[in-house]
N, C-alpha and C positions, 0 to 999 in steps of 0.2 A: 524217806520226808524230803521236800523241797527243802530248798535252802532259802532264806531270806532273799535275796537278790533275784530268787526265780519267780518268788511267789507275787513282789512287787512287778513283775511283767506280765502275771496271767491276767487276762482281761475277764470282766464280769458277764459279756456278751460274744456272744460266737460272731467273730469276724471273717470276713471274707477271705484275707491274708490266709487264716488257719484252715479255711474252707478247701482253699488251692489248693495250698500246701499237703492238704490230707491226699488229694486226690491225685494230683502229679507229681508228688514227692520234693517240689522244688518250686520256688517264689514263680510267681506266674504274672502280671503285669497287664491294665484295658490300656489299649491305644484307644484314644477317641476320634470317633470320623465324622465329617460333617458329608454326608454325600449329596446333596442338593435336592434335598425333600423339600417337600411343603405340609400344609397342614389344612383339613377342612374348616377350620375357622376362621382361615386366612385366606383360604383360594376361594370366597365367595358360594363354595358347595354348603357349608353351613352360618358363614360371616366371614369378615373382614379385618378384623382390629386383634383376631386373636383372645388367647386365653387373658384378663386380666391382670394378672402377673409377669406378661412374658411379651418381651420385645419384638424386634422385627429380628434379631439372632438367633429364636425360638433354644435359647440354652446353647448354641453350638457356637464355632469358634472363630465363623464365619469362614475358613479355608474354603469352600465349594467357593464362595465367592470373588476369592482372592484368584481363580484359577486353578488351584492345588486337586490333582486327581487323586484319588482314595489310593491307588499304588503306593504315589512319592506320600500321602500324609501317613500310613502306615510303615513307610521304608523311614522316613524320620522319624516316626514318633519311637519304634522300635529300636532305634539307635539311641535315641535319648534317654529312654528308659533302661536300655540295656548298660547304658556310663554310669546314670546314676543308682539305682539296683542290682545290676549284675544280673538282668534279669535274662532267662534263653527262653522262653516262652510268654505267651501273649495269646491275648483274647482283642477280637476286633470289634470296639466298641460304637454301633451306629446310633450319635447321641442327638443332633441335630432335628428337631421338628418332629414329623411322623415316620418313621422309618420303613414303615408297610404302606404306605400309602402311594402307591403307586400300581400300573400293569405287573402280573409278574411276571414278565420276561425282563423289565426292566430292574425287577426286585436282585432277581437273580443273577442278572450279570455285576450289579453292584457289589453283591454280599460275595459272587467270587471272586472279584478284581483286589479284596480284602485277604485271599486267602493268598500272601506271595509266598511263602515257602511253606516248610515243616516246621518252622518254632511257633505259629501262628495254629494255636490250638482248641480256637474257639471261636461262636461270631455272640457278644448283646444287642440286642436289636430291641432299641427304645422307642415304643411308640402308643398309641391311643387306643384304649377298651375298643373303639367302635370302628377302628380298621384293620380287625381281626377276626377273618374270617376261618372257613375251611382250608379253601385253597392256600391263603396265607400260613398257615399252621402243617396244613403237608410240606409244605416247600422248607420250613424251616427243620422240619421233622427230618426231611430228606440229610439235613447235615449232622445231625446229631447222630443218621444210622451209618454215617462214613466214620464215625468214630470222636467225631468235633463236640465240644461242651457248648450248649444254646441255651442262650436265656433269653427268656422275651420279654422286657423289661416295662411293665402296664405303668403308664400313669394314671393315678385315680384321685389322686389327693384329698378326697373326701369319700366318704360314703353315706352322705347326706346331699339328697338332689336338691335342697332348697338349696346349699352353700353352693353346688355343682352348676345351677343355673346363675346363679350370683354372679359368679367369677368367669363363665362365658366359658364352659367344657363344653358345649354342646353333647355332652354324652350322660347316658345317668350312670346310677349303681347297678343296677341289670345287666348294665354292655357289658361292664365289666367282668360279671359273674359269667357271663354268656363266655367272654372270651377266657377268664381263667379255665374255666371247665374245659373249653375246645383245645385248648393246649396242653392240660393235665389230661387228657385222653390218648393225646400222641404223647406223653413224656418227656416233653419240653418241662425246662426250670422257667421256674415262673420268679421274676421279684417284681415286687411294688411301691411305685414313689406315694409317697403321703406327706401334705404339708401341715403343719402345726402353726394356727396365726392367719388364719383365713376370715374375711369379713364375716362378722355374726357366729364365729363360733369360738366358745370359752371352754375352760379347760373336760367339761364332762362328753363335749360335742367330740373334743380332740382324741379322746381317750376310748368312747366308743368306736372310733373307725377301727382303734389298733383293738378292742375288743372282738369286734366284728371278723378282722382278718388272721386272730389267733385261732380263731374257729374253721379256716378256709384251710385248703390244701395250697399255700404259698410257701415256694423256696428261699424268697429272700424279700428283706424290704428296705427301703431308701429314707430316712427321716432328711424333713428341708424345713427350714424356718422361711415365713414369708419375708423377703425382703422386696424391696420397694427400689427397679431400678429407672433409667432415664427412657425418655419412649413408651413407658408401659400407662393401661388405661391407671392400675395404681398409682403411677403418679401425679393422677389428677387430684386424687381421692386424699392423697397425703397432704399433699401440696394447700388444699380446701380443707384440710382439718377433720376429715370424715374416716381417718383410719390412724390409728395408734400402733404401731407395731410391737410384739412380744419385748420383753427385757428379757438379758441374754440369764438371768439366775432364772426366771419365768419356762424360759426354752428348757434350759438344764432340766429342771424338777418336773419338768410334762416330760420330758423324752424317758427320763429314770424310771417314772412310774409306769409309761409305756412296755419299756425292757421288761417289767417285770412281767408284763401283762403275757408277753412270747412266748410261746416252746422255744426252747435250745436249739430244736431243728431249722429253725429261720435264721437263713444267713444275714447278717446287719453289713449292710453295702455299704452306706452311709450316716451319718449322723447328724452331719450338718453340712448347710447349703456351700456353694462356693461361687459369690459371684463376682465378676468380674470386678476389679475396682473403683477404675474408672467410671464404672456405670452406677456404682451403687448409691445412692440417697438416703436409706433409712433401712433396717437399723445399723447405726457404724459398728456396733460390737459382729455382724455379719461378715466382716473383714480380717476376725483375729479367731479363723479355723481351727488350728491347734488349741490355742486357746480355750477353745468351745469344748472341742475335745476331752481336754486336760480335765475342766469341770465336771463334764459328764462321770470321768472315769473316778474322778475324787468324789464327787457324790454319791455313786454309789457303794463306795465304800463306806462313807459317811455314815449313809440311811441305812447299809446292810442292806442292799437291793444287788438283786442279777437280776437276769435273764431266764425267764418261768420261775422265777421265786414265786409269783400267786399261784400258779399253776403246781404247787409242790415238787418241783424239780430240784435237783441237788446244786448245791454252793459250787461253781467252778473252781474255788478255793480248795475246798474240800476233795475233790475229787483228785485234784495233784497232790493234798497231805497225806490223803488215807491210802496206802496201798493196795491195789485189788486182791 
């Protein structure tokens, strides 16, 4: 029987921290890397303006523009996270822009630069579905064959092609499925990014995205709210009164309902976005990441929801209370 204190700490969703602790036996932290890549909707291949919600930083830190090489970013990030979390193992997270969008030899060189010592136990590669081919998958699989944990993080955002066209993604849902199955054939872990609050989508469309993903062999999921940042196409729509962001409570309820649709095996790597405060225009609640997470966890309890509930999977609280 668990104590009351322990029960209050049990999550009703499958956290990345838990997944990594089970796999490595200790805390593991991600180090965010900006490797200086670009994107096909920015370099002219499919467009120049980027996705509607994205600005010139491409969700990155800007470290590459500041001249910080990958080894330096890893070293500094590991030192900072070791002080803050006492972590001794790390994953190199290539986050900014599309991190499979370059010649194969360039990709390998930059991935290798992140493996600065034995404390780096894996790679997380953020990219777009249309930037994943057989050669890229084979390259990533070569690292997992060396014993590293490899996550391919695919920015899908929505299963609805109408939405993808509206936000200038430059790829289709079919592109996503092709990339997913290529990666799974080679044994890669795949984390999918989705956004709630995209223009033209209501709750039915947003939850339909989650329902579809729940039936696919994905390993992880990141939830993001659509927030408006300076320099993005969304800023123009917002200032013209053509876009209204989700309210915090609306977003919280959607995430809770989405979690109930997902099988427990899917690792929830993110519950909410994390905008730079100086870039954020709206909604202002997007600044309150911790508050949003706390609201999600409180709402799961209040509504008696948990990850996997709609699939008939057991309440994680009862897993802990009931002896095996």
